[in-house]
N, CA, C and O of each residue as an XYZ file, in Angstrom:
460
protein
N     -32.010   -197.244   -167.210
C     -31.665   -195.850   -167.308
C     -32.627   -195.126   -168.240
O     -33.077   -194.018   -167.945
N     -32.932   -195.747   -169.344
C     -33.836   -195.148   -170.304
C     -35.237   -195.008   -169.739
O     -35.968   -194.076   -170.075
N     -35.604   -195.951   -168.874
C     -36.930   -195.886   -168.272
C     -37.034   -194.693   -167.316
O     -38.074   -194.041   -167.229
N     -35.945   -194.423   -166.608
C     -35.928   -193.286   -165.680
C     -36.082   -191.969   -166.438
O     -36.841   -191.096   -166.019
N     -35.380   -191.828   -167.530
C     -35.478   -190.601   -168.333
C     -36.881   -190.464   -168.901
O     -37.443   -189.368   -168.905
N     -37.451   -191.560   -169.380
C     -38.827   -191.513   -169.896
C     -39.803   -191.107   -168.793
O     -40.700   -190.293   -169.010
N     -39.612   -191.687   -167.608
C     -40.519   -191.340   -166.499
C     -40.391   -189.856   -166.134
O     -41.400   -189.198   -165.881
N     -39.159   -189.321   -166.103
C     -38.948   -187.908   -165.789
C     -39.628   -187.009   -166.816
O     -40.262   -186.021   -166.444
N     -39.506   -187.339   -168.112
C     -40.155   -186.520   -169.130
C     -41.665   -186.644   -169.090
O     -42.375   -185.686   -169.395
N     -42.169   -187.821   -168.715
C     -43.622   -188.008   -168.619
C     -44.197   -187.261   -167.415
O     -45.340   -186.807   -167.462
N     -43.431   -187.131   -166.355
C     -43.896   -186.484   -165.123
C     -43.080   -185.214   -164.835
O     -42.553   -185.048   -163.735
N     -42.983   -184.347   -165.803
C     -42.163   -183.135   -165.662
C     -42.694   -182.231   -164.555
O     -41.916   -181.540   -163.898
N     -44.008   -182.227   -164.339
C     -44.603   -181.404   -163.291
C     -44.114   -181.851   -161.916
O     -43.795   -181.013   -161.073
N     -44.053   -183.149   -161.682
C     -43.574   -183.683   -160.405
C     -42.102   -183.340   -160.219
O     -41.690   -182.999   -159.110
N     -41.306   -183.421   -161.271
C     -39.886   -183.091   -161.200
C     -39.716   -181.610   -160.849
O     -38.853   -181.258   -160.044
N     -40.528   -180.753   -161.445
C     -40.462   -179.322   -161.157
C     -40.786   -179.045   -159.689
O     -40.104   -178.245   -159.049
N     -41.820   -179.697   -159.151
C     -42.199   -179.504   -157.750
C     -41.078   -179.987   -156.819
O     -40.769   -179.315   -155.835
N     -40.475   -181.124   -157.112
C     -39.367   -181.631   -156.288
C     -38.168   -180.676   -156.335
O     -37.532   -180.433   -155.309
N     -37.862   -180.142   -157.501
C     -36.757   -179.189   -157.621
C     -37.015   -177.930   -156.808
O     -36.111   -177.424   -156.143
N     -38.237   -177.423   -156.855
C     -38.577   -176.229   -156.091
C     -38.479   -176.495   -154.590
O     -38.003   -175.645   -153.838
N     -38.925   -177.663   -154.156
C     -38.874   -178.026   -152.742
C     -37.429   -178.124   -152.256
O     -37.102   -177.634   -151.175
N     -36.575   -178.749   -153.044
C     -35.168   -178.886   -152.669
C     -34.504   -177.513   -152.617
O     -33.692   -177.253   -151.729
N     -34.839   -176.636   -153.557
C     -34.294   -175.282   -153.547
C     -34.747   -174.523   -152.304
O     -33.950   -173.812   -151.692
N     -36.004   -174.663   -151.928
C     -36.537   -173.988   -150.741
C     -35.815   -174.461   -149.487
O     -35.475   -173.657   -148.619
N     -35.580   -175.772   -149.392
C     -34.876   -176.320   -148.221
C     -33.453   -175.759   -148.157
O     -32.977   -175.417   -147.074
N     -32.773   -175.661   -149.294
C     -31.421   -175.110   -149.314
C     -31.395   -173.669   -148.845
O     -30.490   -173.279   -148.108
N     -32.381   -172.861   -149.260
C     -32.445   -171.472   -148.826
C     -32.691   -171.369   -147.333
O     -32.103   -170.516   -146.668
N     -33.552   -172.228   -146.794
C     -33.826   -172.206   -145.356
C     -32.573   -172.539   -144.549
O     -32.292   -171.904   -143.533
N     -31.827   -173.535   -145.009
C     -30.606   -173.932   -144.306
C     -29.594   -172.788   -144.333
O     -28.937   -172.515   -143.328
N     -29.466   -172.120   -145.479
C     -28.530   -171.009   -145.594
C     -28.953   -169.861   -144.678
O     -28.102   -169.238   -144.043
N     -30.254   -169.573   -144.601
C     -30.733   -168.498   -143.736
C     -30.467   -168.831   -142.266
O     -30.076   -167.953   -141.496
N     -30.672   -170.079   -141.874
C     -30.403   -170.476   -140.498
C     -28.923   -170.340   -140.159
O     -28.573   -169.904   -139.062
N     -28.057   -170.710   -141.090
C     -26.623   -170.581   -140.851
C     -26.236   -169.119   -140.681
O     -25.412   -168.791   -139.827
N     -26.825   -168.238   -141.489
C     -26.516   -166.813   -141.383
C     -26.976   -166.249   -140.043
O     -26.265   -165.447   -139.437
N     -28.156   -166.655   -139.571
C     -28.628   -166.151   -138.280
C     -27.743   -166.636   -137.146
O     -27.489   -165.893   -136.198
N     -27.273   -167.869   -137.233
C     -26.379   -168.392   -136.197
C     -25.067   -167.601   -136.192
O     -24.546   -167.270   -135.127
N     -24.531   -167.295   -137.388
C     -23.300   -166.514   -137.466
C     -23.500   -165.111   -136.900
O     -22.630   -164.597   -136.196
N     -24.641   -164.487   -137.201
C     -24.926   -163.153   -136.679
C     -25.028   -163.170   -135.160
O     -24.515   -162.270   -134.495
N     -25.682   -164.182   -134.608
C     -25.798   -164.288   -133.152
C     -24.419   -164.451   -132.515
O     -24.139   -163.856   -131.474
N     -23.561   -165.256   -133.139
C     -22.215   -165.440   -132.602
C     -21.429   -164.133   -132.645
O     -20.702   -163.813   -131.705
N     -21.574   -163.375   -133.738
C     -20.886   -162.096   -133.833
C     -21.392   -161.126   -132.785
O     -20.604   -160.392   -132.189
N     -22.709   -161.111   -132.550
C     -23.270   -160.233   -131.533
C     -22.756   -160.606   -130.150
O     -22.450   -159.726   -129.345
N     -22.658   -161.899   -129.867
C     -22.147   -162.344   -128.577
C     -20.686   -161.908   -128.407
O     -20.290   -161.468   -127.328
N     -19.894   -162.030   -129.469
C     -18.495   -161.611   -129.395
C     -18.387   -160.111   -129.161
O     -17.545   -159.660   -128.385
N     -19.241   -159.335   -129.831
C     -19.219   -157.884   -129.633
C     -19.616   -157.530   -128.204
O     -19.026   -156.633   -127.602
N     -20.605   -158.223   -127.659
C     -21.023   -157.957   -126.287
C     -19.910   -158.312   -125.308
O     -19.703   -157.607   -124.320
N     -19.201   -159.387   -125.573
C     -18.088   -159.762   -124.708
C     -16.979   -158.713   -124.767
O     -16.381   -158.379   -123.744
N     -16.708   -158.198   -125.960
C     -15.675   -157.182   -126.100
C     -16.083   -155.887   -125.419
O     -15.242   -155.201   -124.838
N     -17.365   -155.545   -125.484
C     -17.845   -154.322   -124.861
C     -17.856   -154.440   -123.344
O     -17.608   -153.462   -122.639
N     -18.141   -155.625   -122.847
C     -18.214   -155.796   -121.405
C     -16.839   -155.980   -120.768
O     -16.722   -155.948   -119.543
N     -15.804   -156.171   -121.573
C     -14.460   -156.333   -121.033
C     -14.028   -155.026   -120.375
O     -14.294   -153.946   -120.903
N     -13.367   -155.120   -119.228
C     -12.937   -153.897   -118.547
C     -11.886   -153.149   -119.372
O     -10.981   -153.752   -119.949
N     -12.026   -151.859   -119.410
C     -11.102   -151.023   -120.163
C     -10.203   -150.294   -119.174
O     -10.681   -149.639   -118.248
N      -8.923   -150.415   -119.378
C      -7.960   -149.743   -118.515
C      -7.601   -148.401   -119.130
O      -7.244   -148.325   -120.306
N      -7.693   -147.360   -118.347
C      -7.382   -146.021   -118.806
C      -6.191   -145.511   -118.024
O      -6.170   -145.547   -116.793
N      -5.205   -145.039   -118.753
C      -4.029   -144.488   -118.092
C      -4.307   -143.032   -117.748
O      -4.750   -142.253   -118.592
N      -4.049   -142.688   -116.533
C      -4.265   -141.326   -116.072
C      -2.906   -140.691   -115.853
O      -2.055   -141.221   -115.138
N      -2.721   -139.529   -116.493
C      -1.456   -138.833   -116.329
C      -1.427   -138.147   -114.966
O      -2.455   -137.675   -114.483
N      -0.283   -138.095   -114.368
C      -0.196   -137.370   -113.095
C      -0.417   -135.886   -113.347
O      -0.039   -135.363   -114.395
N      -1.020   -135.224   -112.400
C      -1.313   -133.804   -112.547
C      -0.034   -132.992   -112.370
O       0.674   -133.101   -111.369
N       0.225   -132.187   -113.369
C       1.409   -131.332   -113.324
C       1.014   -129.940   -113.796
O      -0.129   -129.707   -114.190
N       1.950   -129.041   -113.753
C       1.678   -127.687   -114.217
C       1.420   -127.659   -115.720
O       0.705   -126.790   -116.218
N       1.994   -128.593   -116.419
C       1.844   -128.639   -117.869
C       0.377   -128.826   -118.262
O      -0.094   -128.178   -119.197
N      -0.346   -129.692   -117.572
C      -1.751   -129.914   -117.916
C      -2.578   -128.668   -117.628
O      -3.540   -128.387   -118.343
N      -2.214   -127.916   -116.586
C      -2.935   -126.686   -116.280
C      -2.745   -125.684   -117.412
O      -3.700   -125.015   -117.804
N      -1.539   -125.570   -117.940
C      -1.289   -124.670   -119.044
C      -2.080   -125.090   -120.275
O      -2.609   -124.240   -120.992
N      -2.164   -126.368   -120.522
C      -2.921   -126.845   -121.669
C      -4.398   -126.485   -121.518
O      -5.041   -126.106   -122.497
N      -4.933   -126.596   -120.329
C      -6.336   -126.254   -120.119
C      -6.568   -124.766   -120.334
O      -7.586   -124.381   -120.908
N      -5.649   -123.928   -119.888
C      -5.795   -122.492   -120.095
C      -5.752   -122.156   -121.579
O      -6.509   -121.298   -122.033
N      -4.887   -122.810   -122.343
C      -4.815   -122.563   -123.780
C      -6.112   -122.983   -124.458
O      -6.561   -122.313   -125.388
N      -6.712   -124.059   -124.020
C      -7.966   -124.507   -124.600
C      -9.061   -123.488   -124.329
O      -9.899   -123.246   -125.198
N      -9.077   -122.897   -123.172
C     -10.088   -121.902   -122.835
C      -9.927   -120.680   -123.723
O     -10.923   -120.142   -124.206
N      -8.714   -120.232   -123.948
C      -8.460   -119.065   -124.792
C      -8.918   -119.358   -126.220
O      -9.539   -118.504   -126.852
N      -8.627   -120.523   -126.726
C      -9.035   -120.881   -128.079
C     -10.550   -120.915   -128.182
O     -11.110   -120.443   -129.172
N     -11.220   -121.463   -127.185
C     -12.676   -121.548   -127.258
C     -13.303   -120.154   -127.215
O     -14.345   -119.940   -127.833
N     -12.696   -119.199   -126.500
C     -13.236   -117.840   -126.478
C     -13.076   -117.181   -127.843
O     -13.945   -116.420   -128.267
N     -11.979   -117.464   -128.530
C     -11.782   -116.909   -129.872
C     -12.842   -117.452   -130.834
O     -13.380   -116.705   -131.651
N     -13.134   -118.717   -130.738
C     -14.131   -119.284   -131.645
C     -15.510   -118.713   -131.366
O     -16.299   -118.531   -132.293
N     -15.812   -118.429   -130.114
C     -17.107   -117.827   -129.781
C     -17.212   -116.442   -130.406
O     -18.263   -116.082   -130.935
N     -16.133   -115.659   -130.351
C     -16.145   -114.329   -130.951
C     -16.340   -114.414   -132.459
O     -17.067   -113.609   -133.041
N     -15.697   -115.382   -133.087
C     -15.856   -115.547   -134.533
C     -17.283   -115.950   -134.881
O     -17.829   -115.479   -135.879
N     -17.886   -116.798   -134.086
C     -19.256   -117.232   -134.362
C     -20.217   -116.071   -134.219
O     -21.148   -115.956   -135.016
N     -20.031   -115.211   -133.241
C     -20.935   -114.081   -133.085
C     -20.766   -113.092   -134.224
O     -21.748   -112.485   -134.653
N     -19.548   -112.910   -134.728
C     -19.335   -112.040   -135.878
C     -20.005   -112.609   -137.116
O     -20.557   -111.856   -137.919
N     -19.968   -113.903   -137.284
C     -20.557   -114.527   -138.454
C     -22.077   -114.401   -138.438
O     -22.688   -114.370   -139.507
N     -22.699   -114.331   -137.289
C     -24.150   -114.240   -137.194
C     -24.673   -112.830   -137.420
O     -25.865   -112.664   -137.679
N     -23.829   -111.812   -137.332
C     -24.279   -110.439   -137.501
C     -24.514   -110.143   -138.975
O     -23.786   -110.630   -139.839
N     -25.548   -109.334   -139.258
C     -25.845   -108.930   -140.625
C     -24.908   -107.819   -141.059
O     -24.387   -107.081   -140.222
N     -24.690   -107.693   -142.364
C     -23.874   -106.582   -142.851
C     -24.532   -105.251   -142.496
O     -25.754   -105.175   -142.367
N     -23.730   -104.210   -142.341
C     -24.263   -102.919   -141.893
C     -24.762   -102.054   -143.046
O     -25.500   -101.097   -142.811
N     -24.388   -102.358   -144.262
C     -24.820   -101.537   -145.395
C     -26.323   -101.731   -145.630
O     -26.786   -102.869   -145.710
N     -27.104   -100.624   -145.743
C     -28.565   -100.737   -145.864
C     -29.019   -101.451   -147.135
O     -30.032   -102.150   -147.110
N     -28.303   -101.293   -148.232
C     -28.702   -101.978   -149.462
C     -28.580   -103.490   -149.316
O     -29.457   -104.239   -149.747
N     -27.498   -103.922   -148.713
C     -27.291   -105.359   -148.515
C     -28.348   -105.912   -147.570
O     -28.880   -107.000   -147.792
N     -28.646   -105.173   -146.531
C     -29.686   -105.608   -145.596
C     -31.042   -105.686   -146.301
O     -31.815   -106.608   -146.042
N     -31.337   -104.740   -147.179
C     -32.603   -104.751   -147.906
C     -32.750   -105.972   -148.786
O     -33.826   -106.568   -148.837
N     -31.686   -106.362   -149.485
C     -31.742   -107.550   -150.346
C     -31.943   -108.801   -149.505
O     -32.727   -109.678   -149.869
N     -31.251   -108.885   -148.406
C     -31.374   -110.070   -147.542
C     -32.783   -110.180   -146.984
O     -33.381   -111.256   -147.012
N     -33.320   -109.073   -146.475
C     -34.662   -109.126   -145.897
C     -35.731   -109.359   -146.964
O     -36.750   -109.988   -146.682
N     -35.517   -108.866   -148.174
C     -36.509   -109.122   -149.222
C     -36.551   -110.608   -149.574
O     -37.620   -111.143   -149.869
N     -35.403   -111.275   -149.546
C     -35.379   -112.715   -149.805
C     -36.003   -113.488   -148.650
O     -36.720   -114.466   -148.859
N     -35.726   -113.046   -147.444
C     -36.232   -113.768   -146.276
C     -37.732   -113.578   -146.121
O     -38.461   -114.538   -145.871
N     -38.192   -112.347   -146.269
C     -39.594   -112.050   -146.012
C     -40.479   -112.150   -147.252
O     -41.704   -112.113   -147.131
N     -39.895   -112.273   -148.423
C     -40.666   -112.348   -149.656
C     -41.301   -113.717   -149.860
O     -41.163   -114.603   -149.016
N     -42.004   -113.890   -150.995
C     -42.629   -115.189   -151.267
C     -41.565   -116.261   -151.485
O     -40.431   -115.945   -151.846
N     -41.918   -117.501   -151.271
C     -40.936   -118.579   -151.450
C     -40.468   -118.670   -152.906
O     -41.208   -118.308   -153.821
N     -39.276   -119.141   -153.112
C     -38.707   -119.242   -154.463
C     -39.523   -120.204   -155.317
O     -39.591   -120.017   -156.531
N     -40.129   -121.201   -154.745
C     -40.921   -122.160   -155.501
C     -42.172   -121.514   -156.086
O     -42.681   -121.977   -157.107
N     -42.668   -120.470   -155.469
C     -43.870   -119.796   -155.948
C     -43.557   -118.782   -157.046
O     -44.447   -118.402   -157.808
N     -42.307   -118.344   -157.134
C     -41.943   -117.359   -158.144
C     -41.597   -118.067   -159.448
O     -40.956   -119.118   -159.423
N     -42.009   -117.513   -160.589
C     -41.691   -118.177   -161.868
C     -40.194   -118.092   -162.156
O     -39.525   -117.126   -161.789
N     -39.704   -119.099   -162.803
C     -38.292   -119.155   -163.152
C     -38.206   -119.317   -164.656
O     -37.776   -120.359   -165.151
N     -38.606   -118.313   -165.366
C     -38.608   -118.372   -166.825
C     -37.361   -117.761   -167.412
O     -36.722   -116.901   -166.807
N     -37.026   -118.220   -168.597
C     -35.861   -117.666   -169.306
C     -36.364   -116.624   -170.298
O     -37.444   -116.769   -170.869
N     -35.588   -115.593   -170.494
C     -35.997   -114.532   -171.421
C     -35.429   -114.762   -172.793
O     -35.669   -113.967   -173.702
């Protein structure tokens, strides 16, 4: 036993190389296991995606027609609101400030000093 310890201390460089090699092999094995697990997960996801999906279709009734009409009315209201939001204010002073910011030099070019 004492001879083994003496040999290890005398050949510390060889021990270091063997330790590094064993560590490298362990990392390779772990990486291979992870890739195999990922491939299995991908295969399971593909199987789940390729499985046929059953969709229940409601019978057509007057109720669904009413729901569609309500959706159309709501969508027209939102369109009107969006067009109002895009219009500029009518007051000339407000329009002047907005256009001066839009058409003026970029904010990065203007100094931002404190007084």
